[in-house]
C-alpha positions as a Markdown table, in Angstrom:
| # | Residue | x | y | z |
|---|---|---|---|---|
| 1 | Met | 0.0 | 0.0 | 0.0 |
| 2 | Thr | 1.3 | 3.5 | -0.7 |
| 3 | Gly | 1.7 | 6.2 | 1.9 |
| 4 | Ala | -2.1 | 7.0 | 1.6 |
| 5 | Gly | -4.2 | 6.2 | 4.6 |
| 6 | Pro | -6.8 | 3.6 | 4.6 |
| 7 | Thr | -10.1 | 4.2 | 2.5 |
| 8 | Pro | -12.5 | 6.1 | 4.8 |
| 9 | Ala | -15.1 | 3.7 | 6.3 |
| 10 | Pro | -18.5 | 3.8 | 4.9 |
| 11 | Glu | -21.4 | 3.9 | 7.4 |
| 12 | Pro | -22.7 | 0.5 | 8.4 |
| 13 | Thr | -25.9 | -0.4 | 6.7 |
| 14 | Asp | -28.9 | -1.5 | 8.6 |
| 15 | Arg | -28.5 | -5.0 | 7.3 |
| 16 | Leu | -24.9 | -5.1 | 8.7 |
| 17 | Ala | -25.8 | -3.6 | 12.0 |
| 18 | Ile | -28.9 | -6.0 | 12.5 |
| 19 | Ala | -26.8 | -9.1 | 11.4 |
| 20 | Ile | -23.9 | -8.3 | 13.9 |
| 21 | Gln | -26.4 | -7.3 | 16.8 |
| 22 | Ser | -28.3 | -10.5 | 16.1 |
| 23 | Leu | -25.2 | -12.5 | 16.7 |
| 24 | Tyr | -24.9 | -10.9 | 20.2 |
| 25 | Lys | -28.5 | -11.1 | 21.0 |
| 26 | Ala | -28.5 | -14.9 | 20.3 |
| 27 | Arg | -26.0 | -15.1 | 23.1 |
| 28 | Gly | -28.1 | -12.9 | 25.5 |
| 29 | Met | -25.8 | -9.9 | 24.8 |
| 30 | Ser | -26.2 | -6.4 | 23.2 |
| 31 | Leu | -23.9 | -4.0 | 21.6 |
| 32 | Ala | -25.9 | -1.3 | 23.4 |
| 33 | Asp | -24.1 | -2.5 | 26.5 |
| 34 | Pro | -20.9 | -0.4 | 26.9 |
| 35 | Ala | -18.7 | -3.3 | 28.1 |
| 36 | Thr | -20.0 | -5.6 | 25.3 |
| 37 | Ala | -19.3 | -2.7 | 22.7 |
| 38 | Asp | -15.8 | -2.2 | 24.1 |
| 39 | Ala | -15.0 | -5.9 | 23.9 |
| 40 | Tyr | -16.4 | -5.9 | 20.4 |
| 41 | Asp | -14.1 | -3.0 | 19.6 |
| 42 | Val | -11.1 | -5.0 | 20.8 |
| 43 | Ala | -12.2 | -8.0 | 18.6 |
| 44 | Ile | -12.6 | -5.8 | 15.5 |
| 45 | Gln | -9.1 | -4.2 | 16.0 |
| 46 | Ala | -7.5 | -7.6 | 16.6 |
| 47 | Val | -9.0 | -8.9 | 13.3 |
| 48 | Ala | -8.3 | -5.7 | 11.4 |
| 49 | Leu | -4.7 | -4.9 | 12.7 |
| 50 | Leu | -3.3 | -8.3 | 13.4 |
| 51 | Leu | -4.9 | -10.5 | 10.8 |
| 52 | Val | -5.7 | -8.4 | 7.8 |
| 53 | Asp | -3.0 | -5.8 | 8.1 |
| 54 | Gly | -0.4 | -8.4 | 9.1 |
| 55 | Thr | -1.4 | -10.7 | 6.1 |
| 56 | Tyr | -1.3 | -7.7 | 3.7 |
| 57 | Lys | 2.3 | -6.7 | 5.2 |
| 58 | Thr | 3.6 | -10.0 | 4.6 |
| 59 | Gly | 2.3 | -10.3 | 1.1 |
| 60 | Gly | -0.7 | -12.7 | 1.7 |
| 61 | Leu | -3.1 | -10.0 | 0.5 |
| 62 | Gly | -3.1 | -7.6 | -2.4 |
| 63 | Glu | -3.6 | -3.9 | -2.0 |
| 64 | Ala | -7.2 | -4.0 | -3.5 |
| 65 | Glu | -8.2 | -6.8 | -1.4 |
| 66 | His | -6.7 | -5.2 | 1.7 |
| 67 | Arg | -8.5 | -2.0 | 1.1 |
| 68 | Arg | -11.9 | -3.9 | 0.5 |
| 69 | Ile | -11.6 | -6.0 | 3.6 |
| 70 | Arg | -10.4 | -3.0 | 5.7 |
| 71 | Ala | -13.4 | -0.9 | 4.6 |
| 72 | Leu | -15.6 | -3.7 | 5.6 |
| 73 | Leu | -14.1 | -4.0 | 9.0 |
| 74 | Asp | -14.0 | -0.3 | 9.5 |
| 75 | Ala | -17.7 | -0.1 | 8.8 |
| 76 | Ala | -18.3 | -3.0 | 11.2 |
| 77 | Ala | -16.3 | -1.2 | 13.9 |
| 78 | Leu | -18.9 | 1.6 | 13.7 |
| 79 | Val | -21.8 | -0.7 | 14.3 |
| 80 | Pro | -22.3 | -0.1 | 18.1 |
| 81 | Gly | -22.4 | 3.8 | 17.6 |
| 82 | Tyr | -24.8 | 3.2 | 14.6 |
| 83 | Leu | -27.2 | 1.2 | 16.6 |
| 84 | Ser | -27.1 | 3.6 | 19.5 |
| 85 | Gly | -27.1 | 6.8 | 17.4 |
| 86 | Thr | -23.9 | 8.0 | 18.9 |
| 87 | Asp | -20.5 | 8.5 | 17.8 |
| 88 | Arg | -18.5 | 5.8 | 19.4 |
């Protein structure tokens, strides 16, 4: 990737937010709970930074794939704030 920063994250869609929240609801949790939302943030960061960025840096992902996957993860990271109407 060049010196340019990551592609700005799109806002999550209702479908994405509902799908992710449904995973939590099925386990008796909600992303409206601040502790759950914080744990979710850590998980997203781990996947984005360690797995996706690490795979890109070691040559396992091309630039276009990296940008596409990071844009999806960046949108997913916004889901708790999107659901609550806040800017988390």
